[in-house]
C-alpha positions in Angstrom: -23.2 36.7 -47.1 -23.2 36.6 -43.3 -20.4 34.9 -41.5 -20.2 34.0 -37.8 -16.9 33.6 -36.0 -16.6 32.1 -32.5 -13.9 33.4 -30.3 -12.1 30.9 -28.1 -9.4 32.1 -25.8 -10.2 29.6 -23.0 -7.7 26.7 -22.6 -8.7 23.1 -21.8 -9.0 21.9 -18.3 -6.9 18.8 -17.4 -7.6 16.4 -14.5 -5.3 13.7 -13.1 -6.3 10.6 -11.2 -4.7 7.4 -10.0 -5.7 3.8 -10.5 -4.1 1.3 -8.0 -2.7 1.6 -4.5 -3.0 5.2 -3.2 -3.3 6.9 0.2 -5.4 8.7 1.0 -7.8 6.7 -1.1 -8.8 8.2 -3.4 -6.4 11.1 -4.1 -8.9 13.4 -5.7 -6.5 15.7 -7.6 -7.6 18.9 -5.7 -3.9 19.7 -5.1 -4.5 22.9 -3.2 -7.2 21.7 -0.8 -6.6 18.0 -0.4 -4.8 16.8 2.7 -1.1 16.1 2.2 1.1 14.0 1.9 0.1 11.6 -0.9 1.4 8.1 -1.4 1.2 5.7 -4.4 3.5 2.8 -5.4 5.3 1.9 -8.6 2.4 -0.1 -9.9 -0.1 2.8 -9.5 -1.2 4.1 -12.9 -1.4 7.9 -13.4 -4.1 9.1 -15.8 -4.7 12.5 -17.4 -7.9 13.6 -19.1 -8.6 17.0 -20.7 -11.9 18.8 -21.7 -12.3 21.7 -24.0 -15.8 22.9 -24.5 -15.3 24.8 -27.7 -12.8 23.7 -30.4 -11.5 20.6 -28.7 -8.3 19.3 -27.0 -5.2 19.0 -29.1 -2.6 17.5 -26.8 -1.9 16.7 -23.1 1.6 17.0 -21.6 3.3 16.0 -18.4 6.7 15.8 -16.8 8.0 14.1 -13.7 10.8 15.5 -11.6 12.4 13.7 -8.7 12.5 16.3 -5.8 13.6 16.4 -2.2 11.3 14.5 0.2 10.4 17.8 2.0 8.4 18.8 -1.1 6.0 15.9 -0.7 5.0 16.9 2.9 2.6 19.7 2.0 1.2 21.9 -0.8 0.0 25.2 0.7 2.7 25.8 3.2 5.2 26.3 0.4 6.7 22.9 -0.1 5.2 21.5 -3.3 4.3 25.0 -4.5 8.0 25.9 -4.6 9.3 22.6 -6.1 11.0 23.2 -9.4 10.4 20.8 -12.3 13.1 20.2 -14.9 13.4 18.6 -18.2 11.1 18.6 -21.2 7.4 17.9 -21.0 6.3 14.6 -22.6 3.1 14.2 -24.7 0.6 12.1 -22.7 -0.6 9.1 -24.7 -1.1 6.4 -22.1 -1.1 6.1 -18.3 2.3 6.2 -16.7 4.0 5.0 -13.5 7.0 6.2 -11.4 9.9 4.8 -9.5 10.2 5.0 -5.7 11.0 8.5 -4.4 9.3 11.9 -4.0 8.1 13.3 -7.4 6.7 16.5 -8.7 4.1 15.8 -11.4 3.3 18.7 -13.7 0.7 18.6 -16.4 -1.3 20.7 -18.8 -3.2 20.6 -22.1 -3.5 22.7 -25.3 -6.6 23.1 -27.6 -6.8 23.1 -31.4 -6.4 26.9 -31.5 -3.2 26.8 -29.4 -4.6 28.0 -26.1 -2.4 26.6 -23.4 -3.6 25.7 -19.9 -1.5 26.8 -16.9 0.6 24.0 -15.4 -1.0 22.0 -12.7 1.2 20.2 -10.1 1.2 17.7 -7.4 4.0 16.2 -5.2 3.6 12.5 -4.5 5.6 9.9 -2.6 6.1 6.7 -4.5 6.6 4.1 -1.8 7.5 0.4 -2.4 9.1 -0.2 1.0 7.0 -2.6 3.1 6.7 -2.1 6.9 8.7 -4.2 9.3 6.5 -6.7 11.3 7.6 -7.9 14.7 6.0 -10.8 16.6 6.2 -11.3 20.4 5.0 -14.5 21.9 4.1 -14.4 25.6 3.9 -17.1 28.2 3.1 -20.0 28.5 5.2 -21.3 25.7 7.8 -24.1 25.1 10.5 -23.8 22.5 10.2 -26.7 20.0 13.9 -26.4 19.1 12.9 -26.4 15.4 14.0 -23.5 13.2 13.9 -22.9 9.4 12.9 -26.3 8.2 10.0 -27.7 6.1 7.6 -29.6 8.3 6.5 -32.9 6.7 4.4 -35.8 7.9 1.6 -35.2 10.3 1.8 -31.4 10.1 1.6 -31.7 6.3 -1.6 -33.7 6.6 -3.1 -31.0 8.8 -2.1 -28.2 6.5 -2.3 -30.1 3.2 0.9 -28.3 2.1 4.5 -27.8 3.1 4.9 -25.3 5.9 8.2 -23.5 6.3 9.1 -22.1 9.7 11.2 -18.9 9.2 12.0 -18.2 12.9 11.6 -19.9 16.3 8.7 -22.2 16.8 6.8 -22.8 20.0 4.2 -24.9 21.5 1.6 -22.6 23.0 -1.9 -22.7 24.6 -5.0 -20.8 23.7 -4.2 -18.4 26.5 -0.7 -17.5 25.2 -0.7 -13.8 24.2 0.7 -13.1 20.7 1.5 -9.4 19.9 2.1 -8.2 16.4 3.5 -4.8 15.7 4.5 -3.1 12.5 6.6 -0.1 11.7 6.5 1.7 8.4 10.1 2.6 7.8 12.0 5.3 5.9 12.6 6.8 3.4 8.9 7.9 3.3 6.6 6.0 5.6 2.9 6.2 5.0 2.2 5.8 8.7 -0.9 4.2 10.1 1.2 1.5 11.7 -1.1 -1.2 13.1 
């Protein structure tokens, strides 16, 4: 009787990706080479997938640790690399989300023979804070004297709905300049204000 045994000492390989708002888009999961920082929001789903080419994947695990904002700024320069996770790893069953802050995500998988993958990690901002928008109306303009009311009557006919004015209102011409600016505010602005 001849028997054949296959030796498997190679652990699975786990990949992570996001579904939903993310910047840069997409965040590829190449933690060491991808530009930092990364941003998602609390509705962004975090997925894990593992592949094992021999005996098969047993389980996938992850843990999320809230860390200082400085860790989310870069990977290679020592920030995210030096972030310390804490707490127990959780078995990954379904995609997960995170609350607003800076988080270290660590993850790995095991195969059916007990081979354990080295932890992978990524530091990511979770940002739910909208930018502040400012409006500047140039000249010519005439203040209508109306603030924070519901327009009815003829304006409603034009708009086919109620229209609420939330700040000053002006009569303007087609030559009146209107400037809009926005500022993405702390605690962890994405940038790209426009």
